C-alpha positions, 0 to 999 in steps of 0.5 A: 478477490472480491475486495479487490474487485470493489476497490478497482470498481472495473479499472483495469490500470494502476499507478503504484506510487511511492513518495519521500518527504523531508524530515520536518515539513513532509514536503515530497522530494522524490516521486516513484511510480509504476503503471501496470495493466490487469487482465480480466482477473485483475492480475498484473498483465503488463508492467511499463517502465517505471518513473522517478524524479526528485523534487525541490523542498522549500525546507531542508531534507533533514539528517535522518531522511538523508540517512534512510535515502541518500537524498541530500539538500545539494542533490535536490538543488542540483537534480530537483524539479519544482513540485508544479513541473514533477506533477506535470511530468508524472501525469504524463508518465500516467497517461490517466483515465478517470478510472485509473487507481492509484495505490500506495503502502500506508497513508503517509504518501497521501499526506505527503502529497496534501502537505506538498500541494498545499504549500504550493497551492496545487490542491485544486490541481485536476491531476492531483484531485483525481489521486485523491478521489481514485487511491486506495492503500494497499496496507490497509487491506493487506492487514485485514488478512496478513498481520505481524505477530502482534497483529500490527501492519507489516512493513512492505519488505516484511510483507514481500518476505510473507509471500516468498517475494525477493525485493528489488533494489534499495529500500526508500528508493521511490522507484524500486518501493513502487515497483516492489508494491507491484510485486506484492500486489501481484503475489497477493492475488496469485499465492492463494494457499499462502493468503489462506494460511495467513488469514487464518492465522489472523482469525485464529489468534484474534482475541477481539472476535465475539466469544461464540465465534472465537471459541468455534474457531479455537474448537475447529482448530483443535478438534476439526469439527464443531457441532451445532450444539456446541456452537449454542453452548459458546453462545450461552457461555457469552450470554451467561 
């Protein structure tokens, strides 16, 4: 796919990331990562065993986050690593080179990373800066071709469902969220007919397209063909 080619820019290694954060201060309290290598067509060739750790936070987890994730202040005090140590272990797992790409679902993960790095004075850390530099949000790519009923972004679980993929594990477990994102990436690339069908829906239902384009797509959908004369008529309707 052309857009994937552009985003990867020749890289054949992706680390799918997911972070969980505190309710108020939005500090990272759990990290999940899955590293994959790609073939010549950017399909996943090999999936490495995943990485997961808990991270101590300066603020409390918060009741809502505990309810969603099962992560408690007690768990973090007993099993959590200092943020700096967690980043060192993540870097060791990634064994990244300058071309490694980092992918999450939604941009909130990068906000959590930036917040924790700022609180811990680590925004200049070489590895963290490499994540910032080589990161892209898969949901921002997906929404161009696959959308919810009102044109909105699908949740990760709904996106998996759209491509007929059975999710693994529990939602809001960072390791399983990272694994499921890898599954979505692969399904997105391999299920060509489903992607075309979903993109067709997006274009057909897009009220923001210029009138001549929208009318052309609507006529194609209804009649199976559009003549040049009809297209000129749609342009004239838009102009006058």
